[in-house]
N, C-alpha and C positions, 0 to 999 in steps of 0.2 A: 622771965626777961626775954628768952629766945622766942616765945610765942608773940610777944609784942613786936619784936624786931621783924618776925615773919609777916605779921599783919601790915606793918608799915612798908616793908619791902614789896609785898604783893600789891598794895594800894598804889605804890609808886610805879610798879610794873604796869598796872592798868592805866595810870595816868600817862605814862610814856607811850603805851600802845595807842591810846586815843590821840595823843599829840602827833605821833608819827602818821596815823591815819589822815588826820587833817592836813599835816604837812605834805602828804602825797598830793592832795588837792591843790594846796597853795603853790608848791613849787612847779607842778605841771602847768598851772594856770599862768604863772609868771613866765614860764618858758615860752608860752604862746602869746605873750604880750597882754594878758588880761590883768585887770587891776583888782587886787585883793584888799578889801576894806578892813575886815575884822577877822581875827583868828582867836577862837575861844575854846578853852577846855571847860566843859560844864555849861549848864544853862541857868537862866534866872539872874538874880542880882549879881553884879560884878563885885568880887572880893578885892582883887588887885589887878592892876593893868598898867601898860605903858604903850607909847607909840614910837614906832621906828619906821622912818620913811613914810610911805602912804598907808601903812597897815597898823591897826590898833590891836595889841595882844592883851588877852585878859584871862583870868581864872575866875569862874563863876561858882555860885553856891551849890547848885544841884549837880552832883557828880554822876550824871547818867548819859554822858556822851560829850559831844562838842560840835562845833561848826566852823566853817570857813566861808565868810561872806564875800562873794565875788561880784563885782559891779556888773550889772546887766545879765545876771543869770537868767532872767526872764525878760521878754521884750517890753513889757509894761512896767518896768522898774521905775516907780515914781521918784525914787531917790537918786536916779542917775543924773549926774551933773554934766555940764558941757565939757568939762575937763576929762571926765571919765568916759564920755561917749565913744571916743576912738578905741578905747580898751574894753568895751562892753563884750561880755561873753557871748551873748546871743548873735553878735555880728560875725563871730568866728566860724570857720568851716565845721560841719557836723563832726568830722572825725576828731578834730581837736577838742571839741566839747565832750565827746565820749571818752577820750583819753583823760581829760581832767576829772570827769565824774568817776572814772575807774581808778584814778590815782591812789586814793585811800585804800580801796579794795586790794590793789596790787601790792601796796606796802604791807598790809596785814598778812597776805599770803607769803610774801618773801620773808617777813619776820617770823611767822609761824614755822616755815620750813627751816630757817636758819637756827631757830631754837632746837628743833628736832635733830638737825644735823650735829649740833654741838653735843646733845645728849647721846646720840649714837656713837660719837667718838670717845666719850668719857665714861658714862655709866651704862649705856646700852638701851635700845628701844625694842619693843615687841617685834618679833619676826612674823610677818604676815604670811609667810609660806609654811610655817610649822603646822603639822597635822594636829589639830586640837580635838579630834574625835576621841571618845572614851576608849582608851587602850589599856589592856591588862599588863600590869607590871609584875605581878606575882600571883601564883595560885597557892592558896593556903588552906588550912583546916578551919572549921567553924567553931568558935569558942564563946562561952557565956561571958558577959561583962560582969565584973565583980566590983567595980568602982568607976568613978568618973573617967579615969584614964587607964584602967587596968583590966586585963582579961585573964581567964583561966588558961592554964597551959593545955595545949592539944597537940596531937600528932597526925601525920598523914595528910590527906587532901580532903577538902570538902566536896559538896555536891558538884560544883563546877568542874573541879579537877577530875572527878570520877566520870563526868559526862564527856570529857575530852577537851575542855578549854585549856589553852596554853598561853604562857607569857608572850606578849607581842600581838595577840589577837585583838582586833578592833571590834568592839561591840556596836553594831549598827542599830539594832532594835531589840525591844523586848515585847513579846506578844504582838508583833507587828507595828508597835509604836516606835517611830524613829527617835533615837537618843541624840541629844545635843551635848550631854555631859555625863560623867560617871556618877554624879549625884543623882541623876534621874534613874539610873539603873539601881542604885542603892535604895532609893525610895520605893521603887516598884517591888524589889525583893523583900524589903522590910515588911511591907503590907501583905506579903503572900506566904506566911509560914506554912509549910506542908502542902502548898498548892503548886503544881508544876507550872513553870513558865518556859516559853520558847525564846531562846536567844538566837538572833541572826548575827553571824560572825563573819568578818572578812579576814581571810588568811591566805597570804601569797597570791592575792589578786582574785581569789575565789570566795564566793559566799556560801556559808554553811549554816545549817539550822540544828540547834541542839536543845533537847528538852532537859531542863534541870529542875529538880524539886528542892526548894530551900529547906534547910533544916531549921527546927524551932530552937531559938536561943534566947537568952535574956539580954535585954538592952535597957538603958535608962533614958528617960525623956528629959526635957529641959528643966523640969522641976525636980529632977533627981529620983523620980519614981520608976521602979522596974516594970517592964512589960514584955510580953512575948513578941518576938520579931523573927523574920526570916533571914537566913544567911546562906550564901553559896560559896564563900571562901575565895573572894577575889580582892586584889589590891590594885588600884589604878596606877598607871605609870605616870610619875611626875612630869609635868610639862615644863620644859626649859625654853620659854618663849622670849626671854630677854637676852638680846645678843649685843655685845659690844664690838664695834668695828674699828680695826686698826687702819684699814685702808679707806681713804677719803672717798674713793669711787664707790665702794660697797656701802659706805655710810650714806652717801647721797642717794643711791638706789633704794636702800632700806627706808630712808626718810621720805622719799617720794611715795613709796608704797603705803607707808603709815599715814602720810598726808592724805592720800586718797581715801583711806579708811576713816580718818577723822572727818573729812569733808562729807562723806556719805552719812556718817553718824550724826553730824551737825545738821544736815538737811532734814533728816528724820526727826531730830529733836525740835527743830524750829516748827515743823509741821504739827508737832504735838503740843505746842505751847498753849493754844486756846483750851484744849481739853484739861490742862493741868491747873488752870486758874481756880476752879472750885476747890481743889485740894489745897492750894496755897492759902485761899481764904479760910478754909476750915482749920488749917494749922495755926492760924493766928489766934483762934479761939480754943486751942488745946488739942486738936486732933494730931495724930502722928504725922510728921513731915516726911514725905517720900524722899529717898536718897537721890532720885533723879529729878527732883524738883528744880525749876529754874532758880538761879541765884542773882543777887545784885552785887554791886561793888563791895558792899558790906559783908555779905555772906562769903564771897570768893576770897576776900582778904582774911576772914576768920579761918577758913580752911588753909590758906597759905601759912598762917601762923601755926596751926597744928602740925603741918608738914615740916616747917623749919624747927619747931620744938623737938621733933623726933629725928632731925638731921636727914630728912628725906628730900634732899635738894633736887634729885632727878624728877620726882613727882611734882615738886613745886614748879619747875620749869615746864614740865609736860602740861600742867594745868594752864600755864601762861600761853603756851603754844596753842592749846585748844581754844583759849579765849580769842586769839588772833583769827583763827579760822571761823569762829562763830561771828565775829564782827564783820569779816569779809563776806560771808554768805548771807548774814542777816541783812546787810546793806544792799544785797542784790535783789531783794524783794521789789518787784516792778510796780511799786506804788509810791507816790510822793508822801512824805519828804525823803524817803530813802534814796540813796544814790541810784539804785536800780530803777526807781520811778523816773528820774531825770533821763537816764539812758533810754528807757522805754519811749519817752516823749520824743527824744531826738530821732530814734529809729522810726517812730511813726511819721515824723516830719519827712524823713528821707523816702519812706515808702510812698507817702502821699504825693510827693513831688515826682517820684518815678512814674507813678500812675498818671499824673498830669502830663508828664513828658510824653508818655505813650499815646495820649489822646491829643497831642499837639498843643497843649496849654502851657503857659508860662508857670514856673514854680512859684509857690507862695513863700512868704517869709517864715521866720521862726514861729513856732506854735505859741499862741497866747495862753499863758498858764492860768488866767483868771477863772476859766471854767473848771479848773481842777482844785481851786482853793478849798471848796467844801471837803473834798477827800483829804487834802493836806491837813486841814484843821481837825478832822475826825481822827486821822491816824496819829497826829501829834498828841491829841488828848488821850487816846488809847495808850500810847507809849508812856506818857507821863503818869497816867493812872496805874498802868501795870508796873512801872518802875517803883512807884511809891508803895504799891501793895507788896512787892517782893522785898523791898527794904524793911518794911514793918515785920514781915515774916522772918527775915534774917535776924532781926533784933530780938523778937519775942520767942521764936522757936527755930533756931538756926540748925542747919544741917551739920552733923558732926561725923567725921570719918572714924574716929576712935572711941565713940560712945561718950 
């Protein structure tokens, strides 16, 4: 039951996120005297709707976004009526049009930050200033593994301790290869029983090099089979990266830092989407689905259900915050029909007129979008096709956090 509640709640969260994004466009347009014809959550056939004032509100069948139809968004708007003409968007100053097209993006950024701020004050968010490099927590002896979770008793220190490694040392590299995690050190040592390895260590601001020869011990693989492995007797220091903030100022600072990290990660993820399409397609026909594979509303809601089922509300809202940053940055792509595409056209218009002014020429009017319609149609088709592909993958081979 909790899983179903989580699915419904996350789906509602996505719907609210999309609605608020479009509301950012609608209310900023109205603030500048523009006429908003339609406000829709979803695309395709209308499921339900009503009209209030001059605006028709609707919920459509395909939950892959939404739109806000502003009269005169383009100068060649064939549907522009005589009554709407004074309120046409293309007749407004460029800065007002940019504000309107940025309204949804701004709402998503504010919403994403607000969610993180709430998490920081209640459950805690990752501390972006914590030292995540592999650090030694304890120096121990090397012991044979005798069961899945049990080891033989041993005394003294292992090879690392005898070589001079101390608790608190940061392991920078092994055999010259930079380490990003303690797991990388473990893997390198396991593969080198009896073979000396050179550890590069940071201690008190100084770098040291120590040669350590892993002892040969027994370990078990994933299938439960014993094998000979290397061990140097080190235990990593646990990372305490989740910090709860009682002070709203420190919570705001921490949220801003984590927002910057989320934004950077989102930009990288967006750039990788085309390369992930073959993997999504293969997963539909039985291949393993990558954990970092793009998800649709369906897949994200399923994960939301898993998190609520296990009472992981902080992770639930963290995922919702991530969704808001994704929508904000995805919409900044400078191609139509994205918000960034409209902003790019307006900026082009201003640069063009500035150059004309420098040459003593009169400014031209708003850019005619008809030349961009082929790009718009291609991008819209790609978006719809990609959305359908991911929805199918989320149904037949969904991503699962807990197996």
